[in-house]
C-alpha positions in Angstrom: 0.1 0.1 0.6 1.1 3.5 -0.5 0.0 6.6 0.9 1.0 10.2 -0.3 0.2 14.3 0.0 0.1 16.5 -2.4 -1.0 19.9 -2.3 -0.8 23.7 -4.1 2.4 24.2 -2.1 3.8 21.0 -2.9 5.0 17.6 -2.3 4.6 15.9 1.0 5.5 12.9 2.5 4.7 9.0 0.9 4.4 6.2 3.0 5.1 2.5 1.6 3.9 -0.5 3.9 2.9 -4.0 3.1 -0.7 -5.4 3.6 -3.8 -4.0 4.4 -5.0 -1.0 5.8 -7.4 -0.5 8.9 -8.6 2.7 10.9 -6.3 2.7 13.5 -3.1 2.3 10.8 -4.9 5.0 9.4 -4.4 7.3 11.8 -0.8 6.6 12.1 -0.3 7.1 8.6 -1.9 10.9 9.3 0.3 10.9 13.0 3.6 10.2 11.3 3.0 11.9 7.6 0.2 13.9 7.1 0.7 16.1 9.7 4.5 17.0 9.9 3.6 16.8 6.0 0.8 19.4 6.7 3.0 21.9 9.1 5.9 21.8 6.7 3.8 22.8 3.8 1.2 24.8 5.0 3.4 26.2 8.2 -0.1 27.0 9.8 -2.2 28.5 7.1 -5.6 27.3 6.7 -6.1 24.4 4.9 -8.6 21.5 4.5 -7.7 18.0 3.8 -9.4 15.8 1.3 -9.5 11.9 1.2 -11.8 9.6 -0.2 -14.4 7.5 1.7 -12.7 4.4 2.1 -13.7 3.0 5.1 -10.5 3.6 7.0 -11.3 7.4 6.1 -14.6 7.4 7.4 -14.5 5.2 10.3 -16.0 6.9 13.6 -12.7 7.0 15.3 -10.9 8.6 12.4 -13.5 11.6 11.8 -12.9 11.9 16.1 -9.2 11.7 15.4 -9.2 14.8 12.8 -12.2 16.4 15.0 -10.1 16.5 18.0 -6.9 17.9 16.1 -9.3 20.4 14.3 -8.1 19.0 10.6 -11.0 20.6 8.5 -12.1 18.2 5.7 -13.5 18.2 2.3 -17.1 16.7 2.1 -16.4 14.1 -0.2 -20.0 12.4 -1.6 -20.1 8.6 -1.2 -20.6 7.0 -4.4 -18.6 9.7 -6.5 -16.7 9.1 -9.4 -13.0 9.1 -8.3 -12.4 12.9 -9.1 -9.1 13.6 -6.9 -6.3 15.7 -8.3 -3.8 12.8 -6.1 -5.4 9.9 -9.1 -3.7 11.1 -11.9 -0.9 11.7 -9.9 -0.8 8.1 -9.1 -1.5 7.6 -13.2 1.5 8.8 -14.2 3.3 7.1 -11.4 2.0 3.5 -12.3 2.7 4.4 -16.0 6.4 5.3 -15.1 6.8 2.5 -12.9 6.0 0.0 -14.8 8.0 0.8 -17.9 10.6 0.6 -15.0 9.9 -3.1 -14.7 10.6 -3.1 -11.0 11.6 -7.1 -9.8 11.6 -7.1 -6.4 9.5 -5.0 -3.6 12.3 -2.9 -2.4 12.8 -2.2 -6.2 8.6 -1.1 -6.5 9.6 1.0 -3.8 12.2 2.9 -5.1 11.0 3.6 -8.4 7.7 4.7 -6.5 10.0 6.8 -4.3 11.9 8.4 -7.3 9.2 8.8 -9.6 
């Protein structure tokens, strides 16, 4: 699994892990990667966090965590087409990584990070 952060102010952290994700793991990713990226890129200026409605994103413990930290989240329709701007970035990265033909998980991660 790969999690990434992008904004009009630049690219944030990229996190890669093996296995699936649940709400608890997603909150760890937010704590370790989203919050530092947000602080670095926005330096205290207001911003709105966007995520889709994947189960870990919409779980009550996740929404409570975001609310406690006063992180404004863009409301996203439940059955919307995937119009998130980061999907375009993922499509470009996938195409470039496919062309490089990594053979191992380590090579795959290195390719993703380089792209």
